[in-house]
C-alpha positions in Angstrom: -0.9 8.7 -1.9 -0.6 11.7 0.5 1.9 13.8 -1.5 -0.1 16.7 -2.8 2.8 18.7 -4.3 1.5 17.9 -7.8 -1.6 20.0 -7.1 0.6 23.1 -7.3 1.9 22.3 -10.8 0.7 22.7 -14.3 0.3 19.3 -15.8 -0.5 17.7 -19.1 -2.8 14.7 -18.8 -3.1 12.0 -21.4 -5.9 11.6 -23.9 -8.6 9.0 -24.3 -8.2 5.3 -23.4 -11.6 3.8 -24.4 -11.7 5.2 -28.0 -8.0 4.7 -28.5 -8.1 1.1 -27.4 -11.0 0.6 -29.8 -9.0 2.2 -32.6 -6.3 -0.4 -31.9 -8.6 -3.3 -32.3 -10.9 -3.8 -29.3 -14.0 -5.4 -30.6 -17.3 -3.5 -30.2 -19.0 -4.7 -27.0 -15.8 -5.9 -25.3 -15.1 -4.0 -22.1 -11.8 -2.2 -22.4 -10.8 -3.2 -18.9 -10.7 -6.9 -20.0 -7.7 -6.1 -22.2 -5.7 -5.4 -19.0 -5.6 -9.1 -18.8 -6.1 -10.5 -22.3 -4.2 -7.9 -24.3 -2.1 -6.0 -21.9 0.5 -5.1 -24.5 -2.0 -2.8 -26.3 -2.8 -1.0 -23.1 0.9 -0.7 -22.3 1.5 0.7 -25.8 -1.1 3.4 -25.3 0.4 4.5 -22.1 3.9 4.5 -23.7 2.6 6.6 -26.7 1.0 9.2 -24.5 4.1 9.6 -22.4 6.3 9.8 -25.5 3.9 12.6 -26.7 4.5 14.5 -23.5 1.8 13.4 -21.0 2.8 13.9 -17.4 -0.2 12.0 -16.0 -1.6 8.7 -17.3 -4.9 7.2 -16.3 -5.3 3.5 -15.6 -7.6 1.5 -17.9 -10.1 1.0 -15.1 -12.9 3.5 -16.0 -15.6 0.8 -16.0 -13.9 -1.4 -13.4 -16.6 -1.3 -10.7 -18.5 -4.4 -9.8 -21.8 -3.4 -11.4 -20.3 -2.6 -14.8 -18.1 -5.7 -14.8 -21.2 -7.9 -13.8 -22.8 -7.1 -17.2 -20.0 -9.1 -18.8 -19.8 -11.7 -16.1 -16.5 -10.3 -14.9 -17.4 -9.1 -11.4 -15.6 -12.0 -9.8 -12.4 -10.7 -11.4 -12.7 -7.2 -10.2 -9.5 -7.3 -8.1 -7.5 -8.9 -10.9 -8.7 -6.4 -13.5 -8.1 -3.3 -11.5 -4.7 -4.5 -10.1 -3.5 -5.3 -13.6 -4.6 -1.9 -14.9 -2.5 -0.2 -12.2 0.4 -2.7 -12.7 0.6 -1.8 -16.5 0.6 1.9 -15.8 3.2 1.5 -13.0 5.7 0.3 -15.6 6.1 3.9 -16.5 6.1 5.4 -13.0 9.0 7.7 -12.2 9.4 11.1 -10.6 7.9 12.9 -13.6 5.0 10.6 -14.4 1.9 10.4 -12.2 -0.6 7.6 -12.2 -4.3 8.4 -11.9 -6.7 5.7 -10.9 -9.6 6.1 -13.2 -13.1 5.6 -11.8 -16.2 6.1 -13.9 -19.9 6.1 -13.0 -21.6 3.0 -11.7 -23.5 2.4 -14.9 -26.8 2.0 -13.1 -29.1 4.5 -11.6 -29.3 5.2 -7.8 -32.6 5.4 -6.0 -35.2 6.9 -6.6 -34.4 6.6 -10.3 -33.0 3.1 -10.1 -32.6 0.1 -7.8 -29.2 0.9 -6.3 -29.3 2.4 -2.8 -26.9 5.1 -1.7 -25.2 2.8 0.7 -24.7 0.1 -2.0 -23.3 2.8 -4.4 -20.8 3.9 -1.7 -19.7 0.3 -1.1 -19.3 -0.4 -4.8 -17.2 2.8 -5.3 -15.1 2.1 -2.2 -14.4 -1.5 -3.4 -12.8 -0.4 -6.6 -11.0 2.6 -5.1 -9.5 0.5 -2.4 -8.0 -1.8 -5.0 -6.6 1.1 -7.0 -5.2 2.8 -3.9 -3.6 -0.4 -2.6 -2.2 -1.2 -6.0 -0.2 2.1 -6.0 -1.9 4.9 -7.9 -0.9 8.4 -7.0 -4.5 9.6 -6.8 -8.1 8.7 -7.7 -9.8 10.5 -10.6 -13.6 10.2 -10.5 -14.6 11.2 -14.0 -17.4 11.7 -16.5 -20.0 12.1 -13.7 -23.4 13.1 -15.1 -25.1 13.3 -11.7 -23.9 15.5 -8.8 -25.4 13.2 -6.3 -23.5 10.2 -7.7 -20.3 12.3 -7.9 -20.7 13.2 -4.2 -21.2 9.6 -3.2 -18.1 8.6 -5.1 -16.1 11.5 -3.5 -17.3 10.5 0.0 -16.2 6.9 -0.8 -12.7 8.1 -1.7 -12.3 10.5 1.2 -13.0 7.6 3.6 -10.0 5.8 2.1 -7.8 8.9 2.7 -7.2 9.3 -1.0 -6.1 12.3 -3.0 -9.1 12.6 -5.3 -10.2 14.8 -8.2 -13.7 14.8 -9.7 -14.7 15.8 -13.2 -18.3 16.3 -14.3 -19.7 16.0 -17.8 -21.7 19.1 -18.7 -23.6 20.1 -21.8 -24.3 23.6 -23.0 -27.9 24.7 -23.5 -30.3 27.7 -23.2 -29.9 27.6 -19.4 -26.1 27.4 -19.6 -24.0 24.4 -18.6 -25.7 21.5 -16.9 -25.3 17.8 -16.5 -27.9 15.5 -18.2 -29.4 15.3 -14.7 -29.8 19.1 -14.6 -26.9 19.9 -12.2 -25.6 23.5 -12.8 -21.9 23.9 -13.4 -21.2 26.5 -10.6 -23.3 24.7 -8.0 -21.7 21.3 -8.8 -18.2 22.6 -8.6 -18.8 24.4 -5.3 -20.4 21.3 -3.8 -17.5 19.2 -4.8 -15.1 21.6 -3.2 -17.1 21.8 0.0 -17.1 18.0 0.2 -13.3 17.7 0.1 -12.3 17.2 -3.6 -8.6 18.0 -4.1 -9.2 19.2 -7.6 -12.3 19.5 -9.9 -13.2 20.0 -13.5 -15.0 18.8 -16.5 -14.4 16.1 -19.1 -16.2 14.5 -22.1 -19.2 16.6 -23.4 -19.7 17.6 -27.0 -16.3 19.0 -27.8 -13.9 21.9 -27.6 -16.4 24.7 -28.4 -18.7 23.8 -25.6 -15.8 23.3 -23.2 -14.6 26.8 -23.9 -17.9 28.1 -22.4 -17.8 25.7 -19.4 -14.2 26.1 -18.4 -14.3 29.8 -17.4 -17.4 29.1 -15.2 -15.5 26.3 -13.4 -12.4 28.5 -13.0 -14.5 31.3 -11.4 -16.3 28.9 -9.1 -13.4 27.4 -7.2 -10.0 28.0 -5.8 -9.0 24.4 -6.3 -6.9 23.2 -9.3 -9.0 22.6 -12.4 -8.8 19.7 -14.8 -10.3 20.1 -18.3 -10.5 17.2 -20.8 -12.8 17.8 -23.8 -13.9 15.3 -26.4 -12.6 15.7 -30.0 -16.0 16.8 -31.1 -19.2 14.8 -31.6 -18.5 11.3 -33.1 -20.0 10.2 -36.4 -19.9 6.8 -38.1 -17.9 7.0 -41.3 -17.2 3.8 -43.3 -18.2 1.8 -40.3 -15.8 3.6 -38.0 -16.3 6.1 -35.3 -14.7 9.4 -36.3 -14.3 12.7 -34.5 -14.6 16.2 -36.1 -11.8 18.0 -34.2 -8.1 17.7 -35.0 -4.9 17.9 -33.0 -4.3 21.4 -34.3 -7.8 22.4 -33.0 -6.8 21.0 -29.6 -3.6 22.9 -29.6 -5.5 26.2 -30.0 -7.8 25.1 -27.2 -4.9 24.2 -24.9 -3.4 27.7 -25.4 -6.7 29.3 -24.5 -7.0 27.1 -21.4 -3.5 28.0 -20.2 -4.2 31.7 -20.7 -7.3 31.2 -18.6 -5.2 29.7 -15.8 -6.4 26.1 -16.1 -3.5 24.1 -14.7 -4.5 20.5 -15.6 -5.4 19.8 -19.2 -5.9 16.5 -21.1 -8.2 14.9 -23.7 -11.3 12.7 -23.6 -13.1 10.6 -26.3 -11.6 10.8 -29.7 -8.3 12.3 -28.6 -5.1 10.3 -29.1 -1.3 10.7 -28.8 -1.2 13.2 -31.7 -3.5 15.5 -29.7 -1.2 15.3 -26.7 1.9 15.9 -28.8 0.4 19.2 -30.1 -0.7 20.1 -26.5 2.9 19.5 -25.3 4.2 22.0 -27.8 1.9 24.6 -26.4 2.9 23.8 -22.8 6.5 24.2 -23.9 5.8 27.4 -25.7 4.1 28.8 -22.6 7.0 27.7 -20.4 5.0 25.1 -18.5 7.4 22.3 -19.2 
């Protein structure tokens, strides 16, 4: 957990887990994390396909694996089992070249004064999941898709108490006032605060797609000396013939990856709607640029 050598490298992360597991049959309303136990072969196949496409980092299927989110499906008593199994599946592919990121998403409920969760409770909930992930053998913790800087900082503080290598990515949207989270947190201020509070790398994921991320990524890059992770969605999803579809293609993603590498972004992957084909095209660009 304390080997930070990978922070000096240029790395291709994997693509989406949630939308990909849905594409492979997860029923709507079923938490993806449950398939770590009930349909682990599908989760394993997704990891395998991303690695075969060139991914150097795979994320555990534990994004919604905190006690609060699991409680909504009466799974909170299985938190240890679900998170441990998520890491166990990913570790099947562990070698010197493949890194395992322990995925940690938002709590799923609002913190005071907007909701009922106290800051102390939030920290305990994050710490519980992160401790399981760390003890199960992940290489680092990835706190992702944070839409509130305050919650991101609480999660970061929880990880630092466990002496984890930890990255944090925020979800920003582009508007008339530039890039901000849905809670109104400015890109530059958010990134600087995360760096000041001990993040090992920072960045942005999710959002509305490649075009918005092209505006946000340069601001992040200028705001920090830390490694930067960028993971856009494949556009804004639409329902077509009863299925969720995304507007951007693997070839669009390849063009984006080239632009990000030219910008000096060293960690790149995909978020919602991306799949192994996206990562395969990204790998070609990494290779073309001499990053592999």
